[in-house]
TORMIMAR-678982 format. One record per residue (C-alpha): x, y, z. Coordinates in Angstrom, 1 decimal, decimal comma. Layout:
BEGIN
     c1     c2     c3
      X      Y      Z
...
This chain:
BEGIN
     c1     c2     c3
  -26,2  -14,6    2,8
  -23,0  -16,2    3,9
  -21,0  -14,5    6,6
  -17,5  -15,6    7,3
  -15,4  -15,1   10,4
  -11,7  -14,6    9,6
   -8,7  -12,5   10,4
   -7,4   -9,6    8,2
   -4,5  -11,7    6,9
   -6,8  -14,4    5,6
   -9,0  -11,7    4,0
   -6,0  -10,3    2,2
   -5,0  -13,8    0,9
   -8,5  -14,6   -0,3
   -8,9  -11,2   -2,0
   -5,6  -11,7   -3,7
   -6,8  -14,9   -5,3
  -10,0  -13,2   -6,5
   -7,8  -10,4   -8,0
   -6,0  -13,1  -10,0
   -2,9  -13,7   -7,9
   -1,4  -17,0   -9,0
    2,0  -16,8   -7,5
    3,1  -16,2   -3,9
    6,5  -16,4   -2,3
    7,4  -15,5    1,3
    9,3  -16,3    4,4
    7,6  -16,9    7,8
    7,5  -13,9   10,0
    5,1  -12,8   12,7
    2,6  -11,3   12,2
    2,4  -11,9    8,5
    2,8  -15,7    8,4
   -0,9  -16,5    8,2
   -1,1  -14,8    4,8
    1,5  -17,4    3,7
   -0,4  -20,2    5,3
   -3,6  -19,2    3,6
   -2,0  -18,8    0,2
   -0,5  -22,3    0,7
   -4,0  -23,7    1,0
   -5,6  -21,6   -1,8
   -3,1  -21,5   -4,7
   -2,0  -25,1   -5,4
   -5,5  -26,5   -5,8
   -6,4  -23,7   -8,3
   -3,2  -24,2  -10,3
   -1,2  -21,4   -8,7
    2,2  -21,6   -7,1
    3,1  -20,9   -3,4
    6,8  -21,0   -2,4
    8,8  -20,5    0,7
   12,1  -18,8   -0,1
   15,3  -19,5    1,9
   14,9  -15,9    3,1
   13,1  -12,7    2,4
   15,4  -11,6   -0,3
   14,9  -14,8   -2,3
   11,2  -14,7   -1,7
   10,6  -11,3   -3,3
   13,1  -12,2   -6,1
   10,9  -15,3   -6,9
    7,9  -12,9   -7,2
    9,6  -10,5   -9,5
   10,7  -13,3  -11,8
    7,2  -14,7  -11,9
    5,8  -11,3  -12,6
    8,2  -10,8  -15,5
    6,8  -14,0  -16,8
    3,3  -12,6  -16,7
    2,0  -13,9  -13,4
    0,2  -11,8  -10,8
    2,4  -12,0   -7,7
    2,2  -11,1   -4,0
    4,6  -11,4   -1,1
    4,0  -10,6    2,6
    6,3   -9,8    5,5
    6,8   -7,4    8,4
    9,3   -4,6    9,2
   12,5   -6,7    9,2
   11,6   -8,3    5,9
   10,7   -5,0    4,3
   14,2   -3,8    5,1
   15,6   -6,9    3,3
   13,3   -6,3    0,4
   14,7   -2,8   -0,3
   17,0   -3,6   -3,2
   14,4   -5,7   -5,0
   11,8   -3,0   -4,4
   14,1   -0,6   -6,3
   14,4   -3,2   -9,1
   10,6   -3,5   -9,3
   10,3    0,3   -9,6
   13,1    0,8  -12,1
   12,1   -2,2  -14,3
    8,3   -1,6  -13,9
    7,5   -5,0  -12,5
    4,0   -5,3  -11,0
    3,9   -6,8   -7,5
    1,8   -6,5   -4,3
    3,8   -6,3   -1,1
    1,9   -6,7    2,2
    3,7   -5,2    5,2
    1,9   -6,4    8,4
    3,7   -4,0   10,6
    4,9   -4,7   14,1
    6,6   -2,7   16,8
   10,2   -1,9   15,8
   13,0   -1,0   15,3
   14,9   -4,1   14,3
   13,4   -7,4   15,7
   11,3   -5,2   18,1
    8,2   -6,9   19,5
    6,9   -9,5   17,1
    3,5   -9,7   18,8
    2,8   -5,9   19,2
    1,5   -3,6   16,5
    2,6   -0,2   15,3
    2,7    1,9   12,1
    6,5    2,5   12,1
    7,2    1,6    8,5
    5,1    4,3    6,8
    8,0    6,5    5,8
   10,2    3,5    5,0
    7,6    2,2    2,5
    7,8    5,5    0,6
   11,5    6,2    0,8
   13,0    2,7    1,1
   14,1    2,5   -2,5
   17,3    3,8   -4,0
   16,4    6,8   -6,1
   13,4    8,0   -4,0
   10,9    7,3   -6,8
    7,2    7,3   -5,8
    5,3    4,2   -4,8
    1,7    3,4   -4,0
    0,8    2,6   -0,4
   -2,7    1,6    0,7
   -3,7    1,4    4,4
   -6,7   -0,8    5,6
   -8,6   -0,1    8,8
  -10,4   -3,3    9,2
  -11,2   -6,7    7,5
  -13,5   -5,2    4,9
  -10,7   -2,8    3,8
   -8,2   -5,7    3,8
  -10,4   -7,4    1,2
  -11,3   -4,5   -1,0
   -8,0   -2,7   -0,9
   -6,1   -5,9   -1,8
   -8,0   -6,1   -5,1
   -7,4   -2,4   -5,7
   -3,7   -3,0   -4,9
   -3,5   -5,7   -7,7
   -5,4   -3,4  -10,1
   -3,0   -0,5   -9,4
    0,1   -2,7   -9,7
   -1,1   -4,0  -13,1
   -2,3   -0,6  -14,3
    0,9    1,3  -13,5
    3,4   -1,6  -13,6
    4,8   -0,9  -10,2
    5,0   -2,3   -6,7
    2,0   -1,5   -4,5
    2,2   -1,8   -0,7
   -0,6   -2,8    1,7
    0,4   -1,2    5,0
   -1,5   -3,4    7,5
   -0,3   -4,1   11,1
   -0,5   -6,8   13,7
   -3,8   -5,6   15,1
   -5,6   -5,6   11,8
   -3,9   -8,7   10,3
   -4,5  -11,0   13,3
   -7,9   -9,8   14,5
  -10,8  -12,0   13,6
  -14,0  -10,3   12,3
  -17,2  -11,1   10,5
  -17,3  -10,4    6,8
  -20,0  -10,9    4,1
  -17,8  -11,3    1,1
  -20,7  -11,9   -1,3
  -22,1   -8,4   -0,6
  -18,9   -6,4   -0,8
  -18,6   -3,7   -3,5
  -15,6   -5,3   -5,2
  -13,9   -3,5   -8,0
  -13,6   -5,0  -11,5
  -10,3   -7,0  -12,0
   -7,7   -5,3  -14,2
   -4,6   -6,7  -15,9
   -1,6   -5,1  -17,4
   -2,0   -4,0  -21,0
   -0,5   -6,5  -23,4
    1,7   -5,4  -26,3
    1,3   -6,9  -29,8
    3,9   -9,6  -30,7
    5,9   -7,6  -33,2
    9,6   -7,6  -34,1
    9,8   -3,9  -33,4
    8,7   -4,3  -29,8
   10,5   -2,1  -27,3
    9,9   -3,2  -23,7
   10,0    0,3  -22,1
    8,5    2,3  -24,9
    5,3    4,2  -24,0
    2,4    4,1  -26,6
   -0,1    6,2  -24,7
   -0,5    9,2  -22,3
   -0,6    6,9  -19,3
    3,2    6,9  -19,0
    3,1    3,1  -18,7
    4,7    0,8  -21,3
    2,7   -2,2  -22,7
    3,8   -5,6  -21,5
    5,1   -8,8  -23,0
    6,3  -11,6  -20,7
    9,8  -13,0  -20,6
    9,8  -16,2  -22,7
    7,6  -14,7  -25,5
    8,3  -15,7  -29,1
   10,3  -12,5  -29,5
   13,2  -11,5  -27,2
   12,3   -9,5  -24,1
   15,0   -7,5  -22,4
   14,8   -6,7  -18,7
   17,4   -4,9  -16,7
   17,7   -3,1  -13,4
   20,3   -0,7  -14,8
   19,5    2,7  -16,4
   18,0    2,0  -19,8
   16,2    3,5  -22,7
   12,9    2,4  -24,3
   14,7   -0,5  -26,0
   15,8   -2,0  -22,7
   19,5   -1,6  -23,4
   21,7   -0,2  -20,7
   22,5    3,5  -21,3
   24,6    6,3  -19,8
   23,0    9,0  -22,0
   21,9   11,8  -19,6
   18,9   12,7  -21,8
   17,6    9,1  -21,9
   18,1    8,6  -18,2
   16,3   11,9  -17,3
   13,4   11,1  -19,6
   13,0    7,6  -18,0
   13,2    8,9  -14,4
   10,8   11,7  -15,2
    8,3    9,2  -16,6
    8,6    6,8  -13,7
    7,9    9,6  -11,2
    5,2   11,2  -13,3
    3,1    8,1  -13,9
    2,3    7,9  -10,1
    2,4   11,6   -9,2
   -0,3   12,3  -11,7
   -2,7    9,4  -10,9
   -6,3   10,4  -10,9
   -8,3   11,1   -7,8
  -10,4    7,9   -8,2
   -7,3    6,0   -7,2
   -7,3    7,7   -3,8
   -9,3    5,8   -1,1
  -10,5    7,4    2,0
  -13,4    7,8    4,5
  -14,7   11,1    5,7
  -17,0   12,2    8,6
  -17,5   16,0    8,2
  -19,3   18,0   10,9
  -20,9   21,3   10,0
  -19,8   23,3   13,1
  -16,4   21,7   13,5
  -13,2   23,8   13,8
  -10,9   20,8   14,2
  -10,1   18,2   11,6
   -8,6   14,9   12,8
   -6,6   12,9   10,2
   -5,7    9,3   10,8
   -5,2    5,9    9,1
   -4,9    2,2    9,9
   -6,3    0,6   13,0
   -6,3    3,9   14,8
   -9,2    4,9   12,6
  -11,4    2,7   14,8
  -10,7    4,7   17,9
  -11,1    7,9   15,9
  -14,6    6,9   14,7
  -15,7    6,2   18,3
  -14,3    9,4   19,6
  -16,0   11,2   16,7
  -19,4    9,7   17,7
  -19,0   10,5   21,4
  -17,8   14,1   20,9
  -20,7   14,8   18,5
  -23,2   13,6   21,1
  -21,5   15,8   23,7
  -21,8   18,9   21,5
  -18,0   19,1   20,7
  -18,0   17,8   17,1
  -14,8   17,5   15,1
  -14,5   16,4   11,5
  -12,7   13,2   10,7
  -10,7   12,2    7,6
   -9,4    8,6    7,4
   -6,8    8,1    4,7
   -6,6    4,7    3,0
   -4,2    5,9    0,3
   -1,1    7,2    2,0
    1,3    7,5   -0,9
    1,1    9,3   -3,3
   -0,1   11,9   -0,7
   -3,7   12,9   -1,5
   -2,7   16,6   -1,2
   -5,9   18,1   -2,8
   -8,1   15,9   -0,6
   -6,3   16,9    2,6
   -6,4   20,6    1,7
  -10,1   20,4    0,8
  -11,1   18,9    4,1
   -8,8   21,2    6,1
  -10,3   24,4    4,5
  -11,7   26,7    7,2
  -10,3   24,6   10,1
   -8,6   26,3   13,0
   -6,4   23,3   13,6
   -5,6   19,8   12,3
   -4,7   16,9   14,5
   -2,9   13,9   13,1
   -3,1   10,6   15,1
   -0,9    7,7   14,3
    0,8    4,7   16,0
    4,3    5,9   15,7
    6,5    8,9   16,8
    5,4   11,1   14,0
    5,7   10,1   10,3
    2,7   11,0    8,3
    2,2   14,2   10,2
    5,2   15,6    8,3
    3,3   15,2    5,1
    0,2   16,9    6,5
    2,3   19,8    7,7
    3,9   20,1    4,3
    0,6   20,4    2,4
   -1,1   22,6    5,0
    1,1   25,7    5,4
   -0,5   28,3    7,6
   -2,8   25,9    9,5
   -1,7   24,7   13,0
   -1,0   20,9   12,8
   -0,8   19,0   16,1
    0,3   15,4   16,6
   -0,9   12,6   18,9
    1,0    9,4   18,7
    2,7    6,6   20,6
    4,8    3,5   19,8
    4,7    1,4   23,0
    2,6   -1,6   21,9
   -0,7   -0,1   23,0
   -3,5    1,0   20,8
   -4,5    4,7   20,9
   -7,9    4,8   22,6
  -10,9    7,0   22,0
  -10,4    8,5   25,5
   -6,9    9,5   24,6
   -8,1   11,2   21,4
  -10,9   13,1   23,3
   -8,5   14,2   26,0
   -6,0   15,5   23,5
   -8,7   17,4   21,6
   -9,8   19,1   24,8
   -6,4   19,9   26,2
   -4,0   19,7   23,2
């Protein structure tokens, strides 16, 4: 058995290579830079490409171009870079370009505090595209999650031909932990479905009930059209209302209707609990400890740790909240995901514990809030 000692950022990079990533482009930014550093060590020796763009906008643009050519691509940044990525994120959604985007969040807004963590980008990741179409956002809690969820992120990006975000943060990305990679339950690697090389190929025509078109790379022996403008199945720009509506409905539907086996989570139900605590990210560690201590003290609460944030796992949240007198949402911001929990749990009191001051939320804070909140 081989146990490695590495930070979450390195785990993401190594998992990306296992998932088949062969192209990375980025721009140095704390606390995401060590993903770039690790990819620079891993990709060139294995025949992959690692580039530094002149800025964040160029970096994600490189990735989208490489993805259109058939490569598996990833980029990594933090909050300020995610803001600059916005237009290209919209391009990836509208043109169905697979890409994994790692957001190692830091305390914002703006430049904020580069060496302090927070979860302040959660709503921006979902709504930061023009058009408001859905995206997939996964949220690791520790180094093991960083590894496993990164492979899932690539699989989802390939399967649904869309951008997939990994919502890490400084505390997860730059904390070193032990990991036994050889004994991790890694998912099988998936790739986008290739279309046959026929003269009648339409780049955005859907041949199955998945709502996802088959793929041929730019540079194939037949012409491949790619556009960021509204288009029909043939890839030609259109202003036809019916064609536009059909395409937008399909883009939204292919993610809104993803199966439950694409939702990742961890649950700690307690038989006599009347409170459900919901959290995600690094705060899950404090929640686990508080859960153990309160159970030993005879004041058990149930715990639901979400690792898929978007699309919102509505049925999962409703299932675990059933019969509860209250739900408490804990997150390292001023209240972002709690809005979604309130939306899907009408009639159940939802309370919020959060902060965004550079400090982690502790188990003691959680226990005190549960006893007095």
